[in-house]
Gaussian input, Z-matrix of N, CA and C with variables (Angstrom, degrees):
# hf/3-21g

backbone

0 1
 N
 C     1     B1
 C     2     B2     1     A1
 N     3     B3     2     A2     1     D1
 C     4     B4     3     A3     2     D2
 C     5     B5     4     A4     3     D3
 N     6     B6     5     A5     4     D4
 C     7     B7     6     A6     5     D5
 C     8     B8     7     A7     6     D6
 N     9     B9     8     A8     7     D7
 C    10    B10     9     A9     8     D8
 C    11    B11    10    A10     9     D9
 N    12    B12    11    A11    10    D10
 C    13    B13    12    A12    11    D11
 C    14    B14    13    A13    12    D12
 N    15    B15    14    A14    13    D13
 C    16    B16    15    A15    14    D14
 C    17    B17    16    A16    15    D15
 N    18    B18    17    A17    16    D16
 C    19    B19    18    A18    17    D17
 C    20    B20    19    A19    18    D18
 N    21    B21    20    A20    19    D19
 C    22    B22    21    A21    20    D20
 C    23    B23    22    A22    21    D21
 N    24    B24    23    A23    22    D22
 C    25    B25    24    A24    23    D23
 C    26    B26    25    A25    24    D24
 N    27    B27    26    A26    25    D25
 C    28    B28    27    A27    26    D26
 C    29    B29    28    A28    27    D27
 N    30    B30    29    A29    28    D28
 C    31    B31    30    A30    29    D29
 C    32    B32    31    A31    30    D30
 N    33    B33    32    A32    31    D31
 C    34    B34    33    A33    32    D32
 C    35    B35    34    A34    33    D33
 N    36    B36    35    A35    34    D34
 C    37    B37    36    A36    35    D35
 C    38    B38    37    A37    36    D36
 N    39    B39    38    A38    37    D37
 C    40    B40    39    A39    38    D38
 C    41    B41    40    A40    39    D39
 N    42    B42    41    A41    40    D40
 C    43    B43    42    A42    41    D41
 C    44    B44    43    A43    42    D42
 N    45    B45    44    A44    43    D43
 C    46    B46    45    A45    44    D44
 C    47    B47    46    A46    45    D45
 N    48    B48    47    A47    46    D46
 C    49    B49    48    A48    47    D47
 C    50    B50    49    A49    48    D48
 N    51    B51    50    A50    49    D49
 C    52    B52    51    A51    50    D50
 C    53    B53    52    A52    51    D51
 N    54    B54    53    A53    52    D52
 C    55    B55    54    A54    53    D53
 C    56    B56    55    A55    54    D54
 N    57    B57    56    A56    55    D55
 C    58    B58    57    A57    56    D56
 C    59    B59    58    A58    57    D57
 N    60    B60    59    A59    58    D58
 C    61    B61    60    A60    59    D59
 C    62    B62    61    A61    60    D60
 N    63    B63    62    A62    61    D61
 C    64    B64    63    A63    62    D62
 C    65    B65    64    A64    63    D63
 N    66    B66    65    A65    64    D64
 C    67    B67    66    A66    65    D65
 C    68    B68    67    A67    66    D66
 N    69    B69    68    A68    67    D67
 C    70    B70    69    A69    68    D68
 C    71    B71    70    A70    69    D69
 N    72    B72    71    A71    70    D70
 C    73    B73    72    A72    71    D71
 C    74    B74    73    A73    72    D72
 N    75    B75    74    A74    73    D73
 C    76    B76    75    A75    74    D74
 C    77    B77    76    A76    75    D75
 N    78    B78    77    A77    76    D76
 C    79    B79    78    A78    77    D77
 C    80    B80    79    A79    78    D78
 N    81    B81    80    A80    79    D79
 C    82    B82    81    A81    80    D80
 C    83    B83    82    A82    81    D81
 N    84    B84    83    A83    82    D82
 C    85    B85    84    A84    83    D83
 C    86    B86    85    A85    84    D84
 N    87    B87    86    A86    85    D85
 C    88    B88    87    A87    86    D86
 C    89    B89    88    A88    87    D87
 N    90    B90    89    A89    88    D88
 C    91    B91    90    A90    89    D89
 C    92    B92    91    A91    90    D90
 N    93    B93    92    A92    91    D91
 C    94    B94    93    A93    92    D92
 C    95    B95    94    A94    93    D93
 N    96    B96    95    A95    94    D94
 C    97    B97    96    A96    95    D95
 C    98    B98    97    A97    96    D96
 N    99    B99    98    A98    97    D97
 C   100   B100    99    A99    98    D98
 C   101   B101   100   A100    99    D99
 N   102   B102   101   A101   100   D100
 C   103   B103   102   A102   101   D101
 C   104   B104   103   A103   102   D102
 N   105   B105   104   A104   103   D103
 C   106   B106   105   A105   104   D104
 C   107   B107   106   A106   105   D105
 N   108   B108   107   A107   106   D106
 C   109   B109   108   A108   107   D107
 C   110   B110   109   A109   108   D108
 N   111   B111   110   A110   109   D109
 C   112   B112   111   A111   110   D110
 C   113   B113   112   A112   111   D111
 N   114   B114   113   A113   112   D112
 C   115   B115   114   A114   113   D113
 C   116   B116   115   A115   114   D114
 N   117   B117   116   A116   115   D115
 C   118   B118   117   A117   116   D116
 C   119   B119   118   A118   117   D117
 N   120   B120   119   A119   118   D118
 C   121   B121   120   A120   119   D119
 C   122   B122   121   A121   120   D120
 N   123   B123   122   A122   121   D121
 C   124   B124   123   A123   122   D122
 C   125   B125   124   A124   123   D123
 N   126   B126   125   A125   124   D124
 C   127   B127   126   A126   125   D125
 C   128   B128   127   A127   126   D126
 N   129   B129   128   A128   127   D127
 C   130   B130   129   A129   128   D128
 C   131   B131   130   A130   129   D129
 N   132   B132   131   A131   130   D130
 C   133   B133   132   A132   131   D131
 C   134   B134   133   A133   132   D132
 N   135   B135   134   A134   133   D133
 C   136   B136   135   A135   134   D134
 C   137   B137   136   A136   135   D135
 N   138   B138   137   A137   136   D136
 C   139   B139   138   A138   137   D137
 C   140   B140   139   A139   138   D138
 N   141   B141   140   A140   139   D139
 C   142   B142   141   A141   140   D140
 C   143   B143   142   A142   141   D141
 N   144   B144   143   A143   142   D142
 C   145   B145   144   A144   143   D143
 C   146   B146   145   A145   144   D144
 N   147   B147   146   A146   145   D145
 C   148   B148   147   A147   146   D146
 C   149   B149   148   A148   147   D147
 N   150   B150   149   A149   148   D148
 C   151   B151   150   A150   149   D149
 C   152   B152   151   A151   150   D150
 N   153   B153   152   A152   151   D151
 C   154   B154   153   A153   152   D152
 C   155   B155   154   A154   153   D153
 N   156   B156   155   A155   154   D154
 C   157   B157   156   A156   155   D155
 C   158   B158   157   A157   156   D156
 N   159   B159   158   A158   157   D157
 C   160   B160   159   A159   158   D158
 C   161   B161   160   A160   159   D159
 N   162   B162   161   A161   160   D160
 C   163   B163   162   A162   161   D161
 C   164   B164   163   A163   162   D162
 N   165   B165   164   A164   163   D163
 C   166   B166   165   A165   164   D164
 C   167   B167   166   A166   165   D165
 N   168   B168   167   A167   166   D166
 C   169   B169   168   A168   167   D167
 C   170   B170   169   A169   168   D168
 N   171   B171   170   A170   169   D169
 C   172   B172   171   A171   170   D170
 C   173   B173   172   A172   171   D171
 N   174   B174   173   A173   172   D172
 C   175   B175   174   A174   173   D173
 C   176   B176   175   A175   174   D174
 N   177   B177   176   A176   175   D175
 C   178   B178   177   A177   176   D176
 C   179   B179   178   A178   177   D177
 N   180   B180   179   A179   178   D178
 C   181   B181   180   A180   179   D179
 C   182   B182   181   A181   180   D180
 N   183   B183   182   A182   181   D181
 C   184   B184   183   A183   182   D182
 C   185   B185   184   A184   183   D183
 N   186   B186   185   A185   184   D184
 C   187   B187   186   A186   185   D185
 C   188   B188   187   A187   186   D186
 N   189   B189   188   A188   187   D187
 C   190   B190   189   A189   188   D188
 C   191   B191   190   A190   189   D189
 N   192   B192   191   A191   190   D190
 C   193   B193   192   A192   191   D191
 C   194   B194   193   A193   192   D192
 N   195   B195   194   A194   193   D193
 C   196   B196   195   A195   194   D194
 C   197   B197   196   A196   195   D195
 N   198   B198   197   A197   196   D196
 C   199   B199   198   A198   197   D197
 C   200   B200   199   A199   198   D198
 N   201   B201   200   A200   199   D199
 C   202   B202   201   A201   200   D200
 C   203   B203   202   A202   201   D201
 N   204   B204   203   A203   202   D202
 C   205   B205   204   A204   203   D203
 C   206   B206   205   A205   204   D204

   B1=1.4600
   B2=1.5187
   B3=1.2795
   B4=1.4489
   B5=1.5162
   B6=1.3372
   B7=1.4619
   B8=1.5258
   B9=1.3043
   B10=1.4660
   B11=1.5300
   B12=1.3127
   B13=1.4574
   B14=1.5146
   B15=1.3119
   B16=1.4661
   B17=1.5212
   B18=1.3324
   B19=1.4604
   B20=1.5254
   B21=1.3298
   B22=1.4639
   B23=1.5251
   B24=1.3073
   B25=1.4533
   B26=1.5174
   B27=1.3168
   B28=1.4717
   B29=1.5261
   B30=1.3470
   B31=1.4592
   B32=1.5166
   B33=1.3217
   B34=1.4551
   B35=1.5210
   B36=1.3237
   B37=1.4681
   B38=1.5274
   B39=1.3074
   B40=1.4655
   B41=1.5299
   B42=1.3000
   B43=1.4657
   B44=1.5213
   B45=1.3004
   B46=1.4555
   B47=1.5211
   B48=1.3265
   B49=1.4605
   B50=1.5222
   B51=1.3397
   B52=1.4608
   B53=1.5337
   B54=1.3146
   B55=1.4661
   B56=1.5265
   B57=1.3301
   B58=1.4702
   B59=1.5235
   B60=1.3275
   B61=1.4574
   B62=1.5306
   B63=1.3388
   B64=1.4639
   B65=1.5239
   B66=1.3227
   B67=1.4602
   B68=1.5258
   B69=1.3293
   B70=1.4690
   B71=1.5203
   B72=1.3422
   B73=1.4659
   B74=1.5275
   B75=1.3267
   B76=1.4649
   B77=1.5204
   B78=1.3299
   B79=1.4595
   B80=1.5225
   B81=1.3309
   B82=1.4575
   B83=1.5197
   B84=1.3262
   B85=1.4684
   B86=1.5204
   B87=1.3184
   B88=1.4576
   B89=1.5270
   B90=1.3225
   B91=1.4602
   B92=1.5213
   B93=1.3290
   B94=1.4659
   B95=1.5323
   B96=1.3417
   B97=1.4538
   B98=1.5231
   B99=1.3154
   B100=1.4559
   B101=1.5275
   B102=1.3239
   B103=1.4684
   B104=1.5257
   B105=1.3161
   B106=1.4647
   B107=1.5257
   B108=1.3427
   B109=1.4616
   B110=1.5296
   B111=1.3221
   B112=1.4610
   B113=1.5293
   B114=1.3402
   B115=1.4681
   B116=1.5310
   B117=1.3238
   B118=1.4754
   B119=1.5277
   B120=1.3228
   B121=1.4618
   B122=1.5270
   B123=1.3241
   B124=1.4675
   B125=1.5244
   B126=1.3134
   B127=1.4614
   B128=1.5216
   B129=1.3196
   B130=1.4648
   B131=1.5260
   B132=1.3189
   B133=1.4596
   B134=1.5265
   B135=1.3111
   B136=1.4640
   B137=1.5193
   B138=1.3161
   B139=1.4649
   B140=1.5226
   B141=1.3166
   B142=1.4595
   B143=1.5230
   B144=1.3029
   B145=1.4607
   B146=1.5248
   B147=1.3411
   B148=1.4450
   B149=1.5141
   B150=1.3239
   B151=1.4665
   B152=1.5225
   B153=1.3337
   B154=1.4553
   B155=1.5193
   B156=1.3423
   B157=1.4569
   B158=1.5124
   B159=1.3323
   B160=1.4537
   B161=1.5216
   B162=1.3294
   B163=1.4617
   B164=1.5192
   B165=1.3288
   B166=1.4626
   B167=1.5292
   B168=1.3450
   B169=1.4695
   B170=1.5279
   B171=1.3243
   B172=1.4638
   B173=1.5343
   B174=1.3165
   B175=1.4558
   B176=1.5184
   B177=1.2982
   B178=1.4545
   B179=1.5198
   B180=1.3329
   B181=1.4572
   B182=1.5044
   B183=1.3333
   B184=1.4564
   B185=1.5189
   B186=1.3318
   B187=1.4578
   B188=1.5263
   B189=1.3203
   B190=1.4675
   B191=1.5299
   B192=1.3133
   B193=1.4548
   B194=1.5302
   B195=1.3525
   B196=1.4513
   B197=1.5139
   B198=1.3349
   B199=1.4714
   B200=1.5239
   B201=1.3271
   B202=1.4547
   B203=1.5272
   B204=1.3091
   B205=1.4667
   B206=1.4682
   A1=110.18
   A2=119.61
   A3=127.45
   A4=117.63
   A5=116.85
   A6=121.29
   A7=113.68
   A8=119.48
   A9=120.61
   A10=111.32
   A11=117.68
   A12=120.31
   A13=112.58
   A14=117.92
   A15=123.57
   A16=111.35
   A17=118.16
   A18=120.07
   A19=112.65
   A20=118.49
   A21=121.26
   A22=111.59
   A23=118.26
   A24=121.83
   A25=112.52
   A26=116.19
   A27=120.09
   A28=111.76
   A29=117.80
   A30=121.35
   A31=113.21
   A32=117.41
   A33=120.60
   A34=111.15
   A35=117.09
   A36=121.09
   A37=112.03
   A38=117.75
   A39=121.27
   A40=112.46
   A41=117.47
   A42=128.19
   A43=115.75
   A44=120.71
   A45=121.98
   A46=113.15
   A47=114.72
   A48=121.58
   A49=113.04
   A50=117.76
   A51=119.88
   A52=111.74
   A53=117.02
   A54=120.79
   A55=109.60
   A56=116.84
   A57=120.09
   A58=111.16
   A59=117.55
   A60=121.70
   A61=110.98
   A62=116.74
   A63=120.91
   A64=111.30
   A65=116.38
   A66=120.93
   A67=110.21
   A68=116.92
   A69=121.11
   A70=110.35
   A71=118.03
   A72=120.04
   A73=111.88
   A74=117.38
   A75=120.83
   A76=110.59
   A77=117.78
   A78=120.25
   A79=112.42
   A80=117.92
   A81=119.41
   A82=110.94
   A83=117.38
   A84=121.06
   A85=111.45
   A86=116.91
   A87=119.12
   A88=112.79
   A89=118.32
   A90=120.49
   A91=113.55
   A92=116.40
   A93=120.64
   A94=110.16
   A95=115.86
   A96=120.25
   A97=108.67
   A98=115.53
   A99=122.10
   A100=110.17
   A101=116.66
   A102=121.42
   A103=109.68
   A104=115.40
   A105=121.46
   A106=109.20
   A107=118.80
   A108=120.48
   A109=113.34
   A110=118.23
   A111=121.67
   A112=112.04
   A113=117.28
   A114=119.97
   A115=112.71
   A116=117.57
   A117=124.03
   A118=114.31
   A119=118.56
   A120=122.42
   A121=109.55
   A122=115.94
   A123=121.48
   A124=110.29
   A125=116.74
   A126=120.11
   A127=113.48
   A128=117.95
   A129=120.56
   A130=110.13
   A131=115.66
   A132=122.10
   A133=108.62
   A134=115.78
   A135=122.21
   A136=109.19
   A137=116.74
   A138=121.66
   A139=110.02
   A140=115.84
   A141=122.13
   A142=107.18
   A143=117.68
   A144=120.41
   A145=111.17
   A146=116.22
   A147=121.98
   A148=115.78
   A149=118.90
   A150=122.28
   A151=108.76
   A152=115.32
   A153=122.13
   A154=109.55
   A155=116.24
   A156=121.40
   A157=108.80
   A158=115.95
   A159=121.40
   A160=108.60
   A161=116.82
   A162=120.39
   A163=111.84
   A164=117.78
   A165=120.43
   A166=111.47
   A167=116.78
   A168=119.46
   A169=112.55
   A170=117.45
   A171=124.24
   A172=112.94
   A173=117.54
   A174=120.42
   A175=109.91
   A176=114.53
   A177=121.03
   A178=106.78
   A179=116.86
   A180=120.74
   A181=110.28
   A182=115.26
   A183=121.00
   A184=109.49
   A185=114.99
   A186=122.19
   A187=107.76
   A188=116.02
   A189=119.79
   A190=109.11
   A191=116.29
   A192=120.70
   A193=113.08
   A194=117.32
   A195=120.09
   A196=114.50
   A197=117.29
   A198=120.71
   A199=110.11
   A200=115.21
   A201=120.63
   A202=111.30
   A203=117.94
   A204=124.72
   A205=113.15
   D1=-88.67
   D2=174.97
   D3=35.96
   D4=-109.98
   D5=-170.54
   D6=-71.98
   D7=-19.50
   D8=179.43
   D9=-68.88
   D10=-34.06
   D11=-174.40
   D12=-79.97
   D13=-34.99
   D14=-179.15
   D15=49.64
   D16=-134.90
   D17=-174.09
   D18=-73.26
   D19=-22.51
   D20=-179.17
   D21=-83.73
   D22=1.73
   D23=179.05
   D24=-63.48
   D25=-19.87
   D26=179.80
   D27=-67.87
   D28=-16.80
   D29=179.04
   D30=-89.00
   D31=-10.56
   D32=-179.63
   D33=64.52
   D34=-131.23
   D35=-179.08
   D36=-95.39
   D37=5.12
   D38=-176.87
   D39=-77.80
   D40=157.11
   D41=169.55
   D42=76.21
   D43=-8.12
   D44=176.50
   D45=92.17
   D46=156.06
   D47=-174.43
   D48=-67.90
   D49=-41.34
   D50=-175.00
   D51=-68.47
   D52=-37.87
   D53=178.04
   D54=-65.11
   D55=-45.34
   D56=179.43
   D57=-63.76
   D58=-35.44
   D59=178.47
   D60=-65.47
   D61=-41.77
   D62=177.29
   D63=-63.26
   D64=-40.05
   D65=179.08
   D66=-63.02
   D67=-40.60
   D68=179.39
   D69=-60.50
   D70=-46.37
   D71=-177.82
   D72=-66.57
   D73=-40.21
   D74=178.96
   D75=-65.24
   D76=-46.13
   D77=-176.90
   D78=-69.07
   D79=-31.79
   D80=176.15
   D81=-67.60
   D82=-38.22
   D83=177.84
   D84=-66.32
   D85=-44.58
   D86=-174.20
   D87=-74.07
   D88=-24.39
   D89=-179.95
   D90=-90.24
   D91=-11.13
   D92=179.91
   D93=-75.23
   D94=157.40
   D95=175.24
   D96=-73.25
   D97=139.79
   D98=-177.04
   D99=-110.77
   D100=161.53
   D101=178.65
   D102=-84.21
   D103=125.71
   D104=179.07
   D105=-71.81
   D106=130.02
   D107=179.92
   D108=-73.10
   D109=-12.54
   D110=-177.91
   D111=-93.64
   D112=-51.03
   D113=-177.86
   D114=-103.39
   D115=-4.34
   D116=176.20
   D117=63.33
   D118=24.55
   D119=177.81
   D120=-104.12
   D121=156.68
   D122=177.62
   D123=-85.53
   D124=64.88
   D125=-175.89
   D126=-128.58
   D127=1.17
   D128=-178.21
   D129=-82.09
   D130=135.02
   D131=178.00
   D132=-121.80
   D133=150.08
   D134=179.86
   D135=-78.40
   D136=125.98
   D137=178.14
   D138=-91.22
   D139=-49.88
   D140=176.00
   D141=-153.13
   D142=-172.48
   D143=-172.95
   D144=-59.53
   D145=110.87
   D146=176.79
   D147=81.32
   D148=0.29
   D149=-179.29
   D150=-115.52
   D151=125.47
   D152=-178.40
   D153=-124.02
   D154=156.08
   D155=176.67
   D156=-136.16
   D157=131.99
   D158=177.95
   D159=-88.50
   D160=130.33
   D161=-179.07
   D162=-79.11
   D163=-21.30
   D164=-177.90
   D165=-82.22
   D166=-56.84
   D167=-177.67
   D168=-95.83
   D169=-0.24
   D170=174.40
   D171=58.66
   D172=34.81
   D173=176.41
   D174=-98.77
   D175=145.93
   D176=177.04
   D177=-110.88
   D178=131.30
   D179=-176.13
   D180=-146.22
   D181=165.91
   D182=179.36
   D183=-108.91
   D184=155.11
   D185=179.50
   D186=-157.19
   D187=-156.18
   D188=176.58
   D189=-66.17
   D190=172.61
   D191=-174.47
   D192=-63.78
   D193=-40.18
   D194=-174.63
   D195=-113.32
   D196=-26.71
   D197=-177.61
   D198=-134.14
   D199=167.14
   D200=-179.87
   D201=-83.25
   D202=-36.01
   D203=-176.51
   D204=-10.21

């Protein structure tokens, strides 16, 4: 099991492989550090849906639900 399940391992065998795979890709994107549009550094973290905060310039901004793109 271990590394194959990643964050979707909490669902066990429920919901099917493709759904769990989609959840893994979404959660990896949303938990990764994002590029701040103001200072251009990879220091922005997702606070909640669509709200990000840069740790370097301390700005709070909105973007897409999971990523800044």
